[in-house]
Rosetta silent file (secondary structure, phi, psi, omega in degrees, C-alpha in Angstrom):
SEQUENCE: MELIQHFHFLRPAWLLALPLFWGLGIWLARRHNENGDWAGIVDPELLSGLLLDKGTQRRWTPWPWLAIAWTLAILALAGPSWQQEPSIAYRGNTAWALVLDLSPSMAATDLQPNRFTRARYALDDILNAAKDVRVGLVAFSEEPYTVTPMTEDVATIRALLPPLDPSIMPSAGDNLAPALIQAAKLAEQSGSTHSAIIVLTDGFADPAAAFDAAKKLKSQGMSVNVVKIGTAAGVPLSQAGTGFTQNGQGQLKLARVDTQQLQQLASIGGGSYVDLAQLPILIHNLQTQSELTGKAKEEKNIKVENWLDGGIWLLPLLLLITALLTRRGWL
SCORE:     score description
SCORE:     0.000 S_00000001
   1 L     0.000  -38.201  179.512   66.227  118.158  114.506 S_00000001
   2 H   -64.285  -38.299  177.955   68.565  119.536  111.850 S_00000001
   3 H   -62.780  -42.698 -179.541   69.752  115.990  111.079 S_00000001
   4 H   -65.191  -37.982 -178.606   66.157  114.791  110.660 S_00000001
   5 H   -66.403  -35.856 -176.108   65.333  117.723  108.391 S_00000001
   6 H   -92.612  -11.291 -175.957   68.268  117.048  106.058 S_00000001
   7 L   -69.119  131.857  175.713   68.133  113.240  106.093 S_00000001
   8 E  -161.966  174.689  179.245   67.130  111.707  102.772 S_00000001
   9 E  -109.554  133.630  179.283   68.150  108.966  100.342 S_00000001
  10 L   -73.753  -31.926  179.985   70.131  109.741   97.212 S_00000001
  11 L  -129.051   70.335 -173.021   68.813  106.645   95.420 S_00000001
  12 H   -64.826  -17.389 -178.572   65.433  105.935   97.064 S_00000001
  13 H   -60.745  -26.490  178.522   64.344  103.487   94.369 S_00000001
  14 H   -62.929  -25.700 -177.836   66.459  100.812   96.103 S_00000001
  15 H   -64.774  -21.281  177.777   64.026  100.898   99.064 S_00000001
  16 H   -64.580  -19.392  179.631   61.431   99.164   96.886 S_00000001
  17 H   -80.731  -13.321 -177.866   63.514   96.002   97.216 S_00000001
  18 H   -59.522  -51.892  179.728   63.064   95.854  101.008 S_00000001
  19 H   -58.888  -35.343 -179.611   59.622   94.137  101.043 S_00000001
  20 H   -63.263  -46.081 -178.382   60.863   91.629   98.474 S_00000001
  21 H   -74.183  -33.460  175.274   63.861   90.574  100.560 S_00000001
  22 H   -64.091  -43.688  176.396   61.905   90.582  103.813 S_00000001
  23 H   -61.906  -39.291  177.421   59.337   88.276  102.234 S_00000001
  24 H   -63.181  -39.133  178.858   62.131   86.044  100.951 S_00000001
  25 H   -64.471  -41.918  178.424   63.594   85.859  104.463 S_00000001
  26 H   -64.389  -41.461 -179.946   60.240   84.835  105.986 S_00000001
  27 H   -63.955  -42.625  178.871   59.741   82.185  103.304 S_00000001
  28 H   -65.810  -38.316 -179.970   63.200   80.714  103.885 S_00000001
  29 H   -64.697  -39.799  179.587   62.693   80.689  107.661 S_00000001
  30 H   -72.695  -34.011 -177.994   59.422   78.763  107.330 S_00000001
  31 H   -70.946  -37.871  179.372   60.822   76.370  104.779 S_00000001
  32 L  -102.147   75.694  178.843   63.821   75.469  106.919 S_00000001
  33 L   -84.658 -170.064 -176.302   62.097   74.671  110.229 S_00000001
  34 L   -62.973  -30.159 -179.360   63.499   72.543  113.051 S_00000001
  35 L   -85.706    0.970  178.809   62.712   69.337  111.228 S_00000001
  36 H    67.219 -154.185 -178.913   64.554   70.489  108.119 S_00000001
  37 H   -83.251   -4.460 -178.859   63.305   69.353  104.726 S_00000001
  38 H   -69.514  -21.837 -176.482   62.316   65.910  106.057 S_00000001
  39 H   -62.414  -27.235  179.751   58.934   67.245  107.219 S_00000001
  40 H   -86.000   -3.700 -176.799   57.719   67.299  103.642 S_00000001
  41 L  -115.334  -44.731 -174.564   58.779   63.711  102.987 S_00000001
  42 L   -98.607  142.518  177.251   58.326   61.678  106.186 S_00000001
  43 L   -61.822  143.658 -178.849   55.043   61.319  108.093 S_00000001
  44 H   -55.071  -36.251 -178.915   54.973   63.306  111.333 S_00000001
  45 H   -64.215  -34.803 -179.349   54.424   60.078  113.398 S_00000001
  46 H   -86.630  -27.200 -173.875   57.642   58.565  112.048 S_00000001
  47 H   -64.044  -38.266 -178.531   59.690   61.747  111.919 S_00000001
  48 H   -64.386  -28.044  178.851   59.858   62.139  115.696 S_00000001
  49 H   -83.911  -20.174 -179.101   61.427   58.717  115.977 S_00000001
  50 H   -86.722  -31.743 -176.698   63.983   59.299  113.253 S_00000001
  51 L   -77.401  145.525  177.579   65.332   62.618  114.446 S_00000001
  52 L   -74.983  147.419  179.601   68.051   62.766  117.091 S_00000001
  53 L   -79.499  118.574 -179.117   67.179   64.304  120.433 S_00000001
  54 L   -88.114   -2.355  179.040   68.892   67.699  120.697 S_00000001
  55 L    68.669 -147.237 -178.051   68.025   68.052  124.344 S_00000001
  56 L   -98.714   11.241 -179.476   67.623   71.483  125.763 S_00000001
  57 L   -62.540  129.802 -178.197   70.478   73.002  123.712 S_00000001
  58 L   -73.837  131.723 -176.882   69.444   76.390  122.387 S_00000001
  59 L  -103.916  125.518  177.957   69.420   76.510  118.615 S_00000001
  60 L   -87.492  142.661  178.188   70.454   79.687  116.782 S_00000001
  61 L  -117.970  138.479 -175.528   68.758   80.549  113.533 S_00000001
  62 L   -84.951  -11.614 -167.711   70.410   82.653  110.827 S_00000001
  63 H   -66.495  -40.590  174.681   67.281   84.032  109.176 S_00000001
  64 H   -61.969  -38.719  178.656   66.772   87.169  111.298 S_00000001
  65 H   -66.361  -36.849  177.909   70.429   88.019  110.840 S_00000001
  66 H   -64.957  -39.233  177.599   70.142   87.415  107.105 S_00000001
  67 H   -64.633  -38.783  178.466   67.168   89.783  106.960 S_00000001
  68 H   -65.613  -41.552  179.404   69.163   92.425  108.841 S_00000001
  69 H   -62.501  -44.412  178.302   72.108   92.005  106.440 S_00000001
  70 H   -62.059  -40.825 -179.559   69.864   92.410  103.421 S_00000001
  71 H   -63.056  -44.474  179.350   68.258   95.496  104.989 S_00000001
  72 H   -63.474  -40.512 -179.789   71.634   97.106  105.675 S_00000001
  73 H   -63.217  -43.136 -179.001   72.830   96.353  102.138 S_00000001
  74 H   -68.579  -40.210  177.746   69.736   97.921  100.569 S_00000001
  75 H   -62.529  -38.600  177.992   69.923  100.969  102.833 S_00000001
  76 H   -65.400  -41.280  178.477   73.568  101.449  101.855 S_00000001
  77 H   -66.993  -30.413  179.358   72.685  101.182   98.163 S_00000001
  78 H   -69.938  -17.872  175.565   69.864  103.696   98.659 S_00000001
  79 L    74.276   64.458  175.513   72.484  106.247   99.734 S_00000001
  80 E   -62.990  136.994 -176.478   71.429  107.751  103.062 S_00000001
  81 E  -144.289  140.529  177.718   72.628  111.333  103.250 S_00000001
  82 L  -145.918    1.943 -179.570   72.449  114.101  105.814 S_00000001
  83 L  -126.284  150.936  177.985   75.580  116.189  105.129 S_00000001
  84 E  -119.831  149.370  177.028   76.586  118.540  102.344 S_00000001
  85 E  -128.024  120.473 -179.937   80.012  119.419  100.980 S_00000001
  86 E   -74.213  143.753  176.163   80.509  122.644   99.013 S_00000001
  87 E  -144.693  151.662 -179.020   82.551  122.510   95.811 S_00000001
  88 E   -67.834  130.030 -173.716   83.458  125.046   93.160 S_00000001
  89 L   -94.837   64.911  173.289   80.963  124.877   90.304 S_00000001
  90 L  -152.902  159.409  173.948   83.193  125.212   87.297 S_00000001
  91 L  -135.626  159.523 -179.447   85.276  123.106   84.978 S_00000001
  92 L   -58.469  137.585 -178.267   88.011  124.016   82.594 S_00000001
  93 L  -120.712   39.233 -179.495   86.709  125.583   79.425 S_00000001
  94 E  -114.602  142.242  179.357   89.896  125.391   77.365 S_00000001
  95 E  -128.963  136.914  173.634   90.474  123.229   74.298 S_00000001
  96 E  -116.245  116.557  177.026   93.715  122.311   72.567 S_00000001
  97 E   -99.289  112.031 -178.003   93.338  121.047   69.007 S_00000001
  98 E   -90.849  132.031 -179.137   96.514  119.223   67.998 S_00000001
  99 E  -121.674  114.911 -175.695   97.351  119.067   64.278 S_00000001
 100 E  -107.537  125.793  177.237  100.003  116.526   63.264 S_00000001
 101 E   -80.147  120.162  175.582  101.720  116.629   59.873 S_00000001
 102 L  -121.893   36.679  175.076  102.053  113.124   58.385 S_00000001
 103 L   -73.118  164.044 -177.868  103.170  114.144   54.907 S_00000001
 104 H   -55.728  -32.107 -177.888  105.996  112.108   53.240 S_00000001
 105 H   -67.169  -16.931  179.323  108.628  114.690   54.268 S_00000001
 106 H   -72.299   -7.714  174.864  107.961  113.858   57.924 S_00000001
 107 H   -84.701   -1.923 -179.995  109.861  110.608   57.344 S_00000001
 108 L   -61.474  150.009 -173.510  113.112  112.598   56.934 S_00000001
 109 L  -108.960   23.979  175.545  115.890  111.641   59.328 S_00000001
 110 L   -68.382  -22.658  168.000  117.514  115.012   60.018 S_00000001
 111 L  -109.394  130.363 -176.504  116.002  114.534   63.489 S_00000001
 112 L   -87.541  138.194   -0.628  116.709  111.125   64.964 S_00000001
 113 L   -78.451  -24.688  174.130  115.166  108.692   64.501 S_00000001
 114 L  -167.981  173.452 -174.231  112.905  110.706   62.170 S_00000001
 115 H   -68.050  -44.708 -174.690  110.655  113.728   62.173 S_00000001
 116 H   -68.494  -30.984  176.333  107.308  112.069   62.794 S_00000001
 117 H   -67.361  -41.472  177.639  108.657  110.121   65.786 S_00000001
 118 H   -66.399  -33.019  176.322  109.989  113.313   67.322 S_00000001
 119 H   -65.885  -38.136  177.191  106.626  114.938   66.658 S_00000001
 120 H   -64.773  -39.401  176.212  104.923  112.106   68.554 S_00000001
 121 H   -60.983  -41.584  178.496  107.275  112.687   71.478 S_00000001
 122 H   -63.602  -40.135  176.877  106.328  116.364   71.419 S_00000001
 123 H   -61.869  -39.042  179.102  102.631  115.446   71.421 S_00000001
 124 H   -62.919  -40.262  177.074  103.201  113.247   74.446 S_00000001
 125 H   -63.743  -40.302  179.311  104.768  116.190   76.301 S_00000001
 126 H   -65.599  -41.303  179.424  101.793  118.380   75.406 S_00000001
 127 H   -64.381  -35.831  177.370   99.361  115.720   76.615 S_00000001
 128 H   -62.530  -28.144 -178.088  101.206  115.473   79.931 S_00000001
 129 L   -90.351   -4.446 -175.836  100.577  119.182   80.427 S_00000001
 130 L   -81.449   84.808  178.269   96.853  119.011   79.555 S_00000001
 131 L  -100.983  120.464 -178.410   95.322  119.458   83.009 S_00000001
 132 L    56.839   37.318 -179.574   91.566  120.121   82.985 S_00000001
 133 L  -127.909  136.237  173.472   91.835  120.744   79.234 S_00000001
 134 E   -84.761  133.636 -174.241   89.917  119.069   76.432 S_00000001
 135 E  -127.751  138.717  173.587   92.252  117.823   73.716 S_00000001
 136 E  -131.449  161.232 -175.726   91.618  116.585   70.171 S_00000001
 137 E  -133.866  129.851  176.058   93.960  115.323   67.469 S_00000001
 138 E  -123.607  131.238  174.131   93.884  115.777   63.693 S_00000001
 139 E  -110.593  146.260 -177.489   96.439  114.211   61.325 S_00000001
 140 E  -143.495  152.251  166.523   96.860  115.434   57.768 S_00000001
 141 L  -139.429 -101.430  172.914   98.670  114.814   54.515 S_00000001
 142 L   -73.322  -35.513  179.393   96.648  115.463   51.365 S_00000001
 143 L  -131.193  156.804  178.201   93.467  115.450   53.475 S_00000001
 144 E   -86.862  150.485  178.546   92.801  115.851   57.208 S_00000001
 145 E  -138.155  128.801  178.352   91.658  112.959   59.402 S_00000001
 146 E   -78.256  117.426  177.389   90.280  113.209   62.932 S_00000001
 147 E   -81.454  -47.325  174.848   92.203  110.797   65.150 S_00000001
 148 E  -143.038  140.876  172.382   90.255  111.671   68.321 S_00000001
 149 E   -73.332  179.251 -179.858   87.516  114.218   69.008 S_00000001
 150 E   -63.445  129.359 -178.515   87.816  116.609   71.932 S_00000001
 151 E  -155.034  156.387  173.406   88.193  114.687   75.178 S_00000001
 152 L   -93.301   -4.876  179.693   89.694  114.991   78.647 S_00000001
 153 L   -86.537   81.485 -177.644   90.872  111.375   78.448 S_00000001
 154 H   -68.273  -20.441  178.801   94.427  112.056   77.296 S_00000001
 155 H   -63.470  -35.635  178.038   95.333  108.414   77.942 S_00000001
 156 H   -65.310  -43.522  178.679   93.210  107.419   74.949 S_00000001
 157 H   -64.475  -42.583 -179.202   95.003  109.907   72.700 S_00000001
 158 H   -61.725  -35.819  179.624   98.392  108.801   74.001 S_00000001
 159 H   -67.726  -23.029 -178.534   97.554  105.178   73.199 S_00000001
 160 H   -91.056   -5.134 -176.748   96.852  106.137   69.561 S_00000001
 161 L   -71.431  -43.788 -174.439  100.148  107.946   69.000 S_00000001
 162 L   -54.696  -38.530 -178.628  102.556  105.011   68.322 S_00000001
 163 L   -74.667   -8.305 -173.531  100.882  103.829   65.094 S_00000001
 164 L   -77.308  117.152  172.497  100.904  107.321   63.544 S_00000001
 165 L  -157.995  164.364 -175.079  103.387  107.675   60.699 S_00000001
 166 H   -58.273  -24.263 -176.657  103.219  108.811   57.039 S_00000001
 167 H   -68.905  -19.527 -177.961  102.829  105.255   55.746 S_00000001
 168 H   -85.989   -9.753 -178.285   99.303  104.921   57.160 S_00000001
 169 L   -75.660  135.619 -175.521   97.961  107.892   55.205 S_00000001
 170 L   -67.862  -23.730 -179.959   95.849  106.852   52.192 S_00000001
 171 L  -147.723  148.018 -179.260   97.317  109.522   49.917 S_00000001
 172 L   -84.016  144.737  179.445  100.439  111.670   49.883 S_00000001
 173 L   171.412 -177.967 -177.735  100.184  115.423   50.173 S_00000001
 174 L  -155.967   57.839 -176.280  100.859  118.377   52.447 S_00000001
 175 L  -103.396  109.842 -175.924   97.730  120.531   52.685 S_00000001
 176 L   -85.184  -34.487 -174.051   97.448  122.316   56.015 S_00000001
 177 H   -54.169  -48.453  178.158   94.420  124.563   55.422 S_00000001
 178 H   -61.299  -32.751  178.939   91.809  121.746   55.534 S_00000001
 179 H   -68.055  -38.511  176.627   93.432  120.429   58.723 S_00000001
 180 H   -63.087  -42.038  179.219   93.150  123.839   60.391 S_00000001
 181 H   -64.845  -41.046  178.832   89.474  124.022   59.464 S_00000001
 182 H   -64.327  -42.457  178.685   88.908  120.489   60.796 S_00000001
 183 H   -63.616  -38.897  178.688   90.677  121.330   64.067 S_00000001
 184 H   -63.799  -37.416  177.941   88.567  124.481   64.444 S_00000001
 185 H   -63.655  -41.357  178.452   85.383  122.419   64.043 S_00000001
 186 H   -61.632  -43.047 -179.848   86.505  120.083   66.822 S_00000001
 187 H   -64.944  -40.059  179.767   87.154  123.050   69.114 S_00000001
 188 H   -66.403  -39.918 -179.707   83.775  124.587   68.332 S_00000001
 189 H   -66.686  -24.335  179.531   81.949  121.316   68.970 S_00000001
 190 L   -75.458  -14.876 -179.649   83.559  121.070   72.409 S_00000001
 191 L    77.157   14.089 -178.112   81.851  124.306   73.451 S_00000001
 192 L   -77.396  144.767  178.443   85.097  125.808   74.723 S_00000001
 193 L   -94.044  -16.929  178.926   85.452  129.561   74.905 S_00000001
 194 E  -126.483  109.307 -175.990   89.262  129.495   74.842 S_00000001
 195 E  -124.162  140.488  176.228   90.757  127.340   72.095 S_00000001
 196 E  -129.018  133.108  176.066   94.309  126.924   70.893 S_00000001
 197 E  -103.165  129.105 -177.329   95.386  125.068   67.768 S_00000001
 198 E  -118.582  113.470 -176.486   98.859  123.533   67.930 S_00000001
 199 E  -102.874  124.771  174.715  100.381  122.530   64.598 S_00000001
 200 E  -109.469  108.419 -171.052  103.377  120.202   64.507 S_00000001
 201 E  -152.849  162.464  173.151  104.768  120.352   60.989 S_00000001
 202 L  -109.623   10.731 -179.461  107.855  120.690   58.799 S_00000001
 203 L   134.817  174.196 -178.285  106.015  122.865   56.268 S_00000001
 204 L  -151.427  157.140 -172.935  103.005  122.804   53.980 S_00000001
 205 L   -96.740   -0.400 -178.030  102.272  123.053   50.283 S_00000001
 206 L  -126.462   63.239 -174.965   99.298  125.463   50.442 S_00000001
 207 H   -60.119  -41.286 -178.004  100.628  128.605   52.142 S_00000001
 208 H   -61.390  -48.099  179.725   98.018  130.993   50.720 S_00000001
 209 H   -67.242  -38.153 -179.452   95.090  128.847   51.853 S_00000001
 210 H   -66.642  -42.121  178.608   96.751  128.069   55.201 S_00000001
 211 H   -64.004  -39.573  179.288   97.422  131.746   55.939 S_00000001
 212 H   -65.154  -41.497  178.548   93.841  132.623   55.063 S_00000001
 213 H   -64.919  -41.828  179.374   92.511  129.864   57.353 S_00000001
 214 H   -63.187  -37.325  178.582   94.779  130.993   60.208 S_00000001
 215 H   -64.378  -42.099  179.125   93.522  134.573   59.811 S_00000001
 216 H   -66.461  -39.248  179.803   89.897  133.455   60.024 S_00000001
 217 H   -65.886  -38.216  177.288   90.602  131.334   63.109 S_00000001
 218 H   -62.226  -39.703  178.936   92.241  134.287   64.835 S_00000001
 219 H   -66.691  -22.182  178.095   89.153  136.391   64.143 S_00000001
 220 L   -89.959    3.586  178.120   87.089  133.656   65.817 S_00000001
 221 L    90.533   11.518  177.993   89.202  133.856   68.995 S_00000001
 222 E  -103.881  140.806  176.827   91.408  130.848   68.304 S_00000001
 223 E  -101.564  141.502  178.500   95.196  131.023   68.295 S_00000001
 224 E  -108.231  110.050 -179.994   97.300  129.046   65.830 S_00000001
 225 E  -104.520  144.789 -173.548  100.582  127.901   67.397 S_00000001
 226 E  -125.364  130.970  173.727  103.326  126.241   65.368 S_00000001
 227 E  -113.360  117.959 -178.212  105.977  123.730   66.430 S_00000001
 228 E   -76.630  129.417  177.130  108.745  123.302   63.869 S_00000001
 229 L  -117.025  109.792 -179.745  109.711  119.679   63.191 S_00000001
 230 L   122.797 -179.653 -178.674  112.966  119.363   61.253 S_00000001
 231 L  -120.400  157.870  179.285  115.968  121.489   60.294 S_00000001
 232 L   -68.192  -31.484  179.577  116.512  124.216   57.739 S_00000001
 233 L   -69.125  -39.493  178.420  119.398  122.251   56.156 S_00000001
 234 L    72.078 -179.088  177.845  117.234  119.200   55.625 S_00000001
 235 L  -142.329  161.032  174.833  118.257  115.800   54.275 S_00000001
 236 E   -57.848  135.497 -177.790  117.630  113.932   51.020 S_00000001
 237 L   -86.748  120.048 -178.886  114.074  112.719   50.910 S_00000001
 238 E   -89.752  155.638  178.001  113.889  108.956   50.488 S_00000001
 239 E  -128.909  127.251 -173.180  111.110  107.060   48.765 S_00000001
 240 L   -55.150  124.750  174.998  110.268  103.536   49.812 S_00000001
 241 L    83.460  -10.559 -176.592  111.681  100.968   47.394 S_00000001
 242 L  -127.757   11.966  179.476  113.180  103.500   44.960 S_00000001
 243 E    78.995 -146.997 -177.437  115.956  105.172   46.933 S_00000001
 244 E   -83.501  148.366  179.201  116.140  108.961   47.203 S_00000001
 245 L   -78.575  138.389 -179.622  113.629  111.255   45.524 S_00000001
 246 E  -120.090  152.126  177.441  114.947  113.403   42.668 S_00000001
 247 L   -86.860 -171.312 -176.909  113.632  116.577   41.106 S_00000001
 248 L   -66.224  -22.372  178.825  113.175  117.233   37.364 S_00000001
 249 L   -92.332    8.528  179.020  116.881  118.020   36.903 S_00000001
 250 L    79.958    9.329  178.368  117.965  114.723   38.411 S_00000001
 251 L   -90.739  153.602  179.125  119.134  116.331   41.646 S_00000001
 252 E   -65.216  135.880  178.987  118.340  114.944   45.081 S_00000001
 253 L   -89.159  120.030 -176.759  115.254  116.492   46.559 S_00000001
 254 E   -94.002  140.295  177.189  115.962  117.819   50.047 S_00000001
 255 L   -92.083   79.473 -179.490  113.364  117.899   52.803 S_00000001
 256 L   -90.298  157.966  177.371  114.127  121.394   54.090 S_00000001
 257 L  -107.665  123.734  177.715  112.052  123.332   56.609 S_00000001
 258 L   -85.617   91.962 -176.888  110.983  126.839   55.637 S_00000001
 259 H   -60.676  -39.433 -179.134  111.266  128.515   59.036 S_00000001
 260 H   -62.403  -38.403  178.979  109.992  131.856   57.740 S_00000001
 261 H   -62.675  -43.079 -178.976  106.824  130.218   56.419 S_00000001
 262 H   -68.625  -39.348  177.538  106.080  128.648   59.808 S_00000001
 263 H   -64.125  -37.721  179.265  106.772  131.892   61.658 S_00000001
 264 H   -66.396  -38.795  178.387  104.426  133.733   59.334 S_00000001
 265 H   -61.063  -46.321 -179.644  101.678  131.185   59.953 S_00000001
 266 H   -65.247  -38.457  179.820  101.969  131.636   63.726 S_00000001
 267 H   -64.909  -45.805  179.277  102.036  135.425   63.386 S_00000001
 268 H   -64.944  -36.490 -178.248   98.906  135.534   61.212 S_00000001
 269 L   -83.152    2.007  177.509   97.149  133.057   63.549 S_00000001
 270 E    69.957   23.338 -179.248   97.932  135.096   66.656 S_00000001
 271 E  -116.931 -160.694 -177.840   99.901  132.289   68.236 S_00000001
 272 E  -111.305  150.075  174.181  103.496  131.350   69.061 S_00000001
 273 E  -114.567  129.263  177.613  106.213  129.792   66.940 S_00000001
 274 E  -142.773  157.791  168.012  108.724  127.430   68.572 S_00000001
 275 E   -99.056 -177.129 -174.828  111.063  124.646   67.580 S_00000001
 276 H   -61.747  -35.711 -179.783  111.346  121.411   69.532 S_00000001
 277 H   -65.976  -26.819 -178.636  113.923  122.843   71.925 S_00000001
 278 H   -97.380    7.450 -177.862  111.517  125.666   72.827 S_00000001
 279 H   -56.410  -40.463  178.125  108.465  123.424   73.254 S_00000001
 280 H   -56.856  -31.557  178.356  108.459  123.819   77.086 S_00000001
 281 H   -65.322  -45.586  178.591  107.976  127.567   76.587 S_00000001
 282 H   -62.735  -43.308  179.698  104.880  127.012   74.451 S_00000001
 283 H   -61.567  -41.890  178.634  103.507  124.462   76.927 S_00000001
 284 H   -62.042  -42.135  179.394  104.037  126.903   79.793 S_00000001
 285 H   -64.482  -41.345  179.121  102.205  129.649   77.920 S_00000001
 286 H   -65.965  -40.348  178.286   99.283  127.363   77.116 S_00000001
 287 H   -64.985  -40.463  179.633   99.055  126.207   80.735 S_00000001
 288 H   -61.317  -43.301  178.310   99.149  129.797   81.970 S_00000001
 289 H   -62.668  -40.623  178.983   96.260  130.752   79.704 S_00000001
 290 H   -65.762  -41.229  179.941   94.264  127.749   80.906 S_00000001
 291 H   -67.307  -38.463  177.742   94.934  128.552   84.570 S_00000001
 292 H   -62.320  -38.297  177.573   93.933  132.187   84.110 S_00000001
 293 H   -63.177  -44.816  179.303   90.644  131.041   82.627 S_00000001
 294 H   -64.879  -41.911 -179.707   90.013  128.751   85.598 S_00000001
 295 H   -65.577  -35.964  178.754   90.941  131.408   88.178 S_00000001
 296 H   -61.712  -38.026  178.903   88.622  133.911   86.557 S_00000001
 297 H   -75.303  -35.644 -179.717   85.738  131.504   87.028 S_00000001
 298 H   -65.995  -34.473 -179.323   86.823  130.575   90.550 S_00000001
 299 L   -66.317  -18.678  177.128   86.848  134.229   91.596 S_00000001
 300 L   -73.081   -9.597  177.067   83.135  134.391   90.800 S_00000001
 301 L    56.945   38.241  176.579   82.673  132.135   93.862 S_00000001
 302 L   -84.755  116.770 -175.304   80.133  129.972   92.073 S_00000001
 303 E  -132.165  157.083  174.606   79.667  126.879   94.231 S_00000001
 304 E  -126.838  154.909  178.763   77.292  123.932   94.513 S_00000001
 305 E  -102.069  117.989  178.682   76.411  121.806   97.512 S_00000001
 306 E   -99.675  129.184  176.784   76.997  118.103   96.998 S_00000001
 307 E   -76.606  131.737 -179.859   75.215  115.658   99.297 S_00000001
 308 L   -83.289  139.495  179.407   77.612  113.116  100.797 S_00000001
 309 L   -83.688  113.133 -179.030   76.716  109.431  100.535 S_00000001
 310 H   -90.838    5.063 -179.768   76.548  108.017  104.081 S_00000001
 311 H   -62.488  -21.978 -178.371   75.947  104.436  102.991 S_00000001
 312 H   -64.434  -27.136 -178.677   79.619  103.685  103.526 S_00000001
 313 H   -73.485  -14.397  176.290   79.115  103.853  107.316 S_00000001
 314 H   -84.449  -14.683 -175.091   76.781  100.852  107.146 S_00000001
 315 H   -65.728  -41.680  178.367   79.428   98.636  105.580 S_00000001
 316 H   -58.559  -43.826  178.092   81.355   97.710  108.789 S_00000001
 317 H   -64.874  -38.801  178.177   78.157   96.501  110.462 S_00000001
 318 H   -63.561  -41.347  178.303   77.172   94.653  107.284 S_00000001
 319 H   -65.579  -37.401  178.962   80.559   92.916  107.160 S_00000001
 320 H   -63.961  -46.507  179.037   80.255   91.903  110.826 S_00000001
 321 H   -64.887  -38.904  177.672   76.831   90.315  110.314 S_00000001
 322 H   -61.866  -37.802  176.663   78.065   88.595  107.154 S_00000001
 323 H   -64.279  -39.370  177.272   80.921   87.109  109.153 S_00000001
 324 H   -64.388  -36.479 -178.547   78.446   85.738  111.735 S_00000001
 325 H   -69.162  -15.858  179.563   76.380   84.191  108.968 S_00000001
 326 L   -83.556    4.722  177.232   79.382   82.176  107.810 S_00000001
 327 L   -59.201  138.791 -176.487   79.229   80.066  110.984 S_00000001
 328 L   -64.106  132.340  176.587   79.283   76.419  110.105 S_00000001
 329 L    92.316   -5.912 -179.806   75.887   74.765  110.068 S_00000001
 330 L   -78.828  -42.212 -175.774   73.806   77.933  109.842 S_00000001
 331 L  -113.045    0.000    0.000   73.094   77.885  106.116 S_00000001
């Protein structure tokens, strides 16, 4: 009785196809009678003399079996269900907004093969750690550009990483503040309650505006984390086609990293500052925060009952009947 009470179809609209296929089966059975298609061409008086005598051999017909196969297929598609499976009714509500610096200085080679390539490797490591986390990517130079909106499909973001380098940016610059604001918008649009912004950069040219933006993001509950790309010693900054870049005094312009500036940004934004060697520490901290968020929701014991689709149990019988229908001479 309990089985009867709970039995229902998950997709009952498929049942409307049953009369159509049953009617088709009856029509095919009548059309292909014992005399085959010759009955519509040859007169009945002549047909009996043309056909071979089959004797008393019993003749099998496929049409009832075909009707049964169609019925089983439609019932399976309709999704018969009589069992429920409980599952936890929550999903991760954490967002990581990745901000990648693609200013000209990111082409420096103090990190091999260059800074932006090492930054892409770091992004790949972060994406590998994004479990049940929505991730978005913003690249910036003079202006910010959204590479991907917030998504759980990290494979899509990973596929877009190889083409990213400073040469694809339409204009040269190094303004971080607009990129932080753009990343914050992506996090807000995702509806996440716990958001972290991760900046991979070798420095920025608008410290006052960037610090102010980081302060505002912290007040909104977002943390600004910084990953240093490059070395404090730096290397001469090259310019495509013209050799090394020089300053107004004719000296080589070095692409140095202002570590203190990056540490200050992370401090104001309420996040962590790490270099590439310490990236696993930052990833561990971000994962821990995400897991704590999930456990807090799991402890509320909020669950939903999902009805299991029992149509799969009809497939073995359907395959058996289909195999019988493949007998030579039936169709």
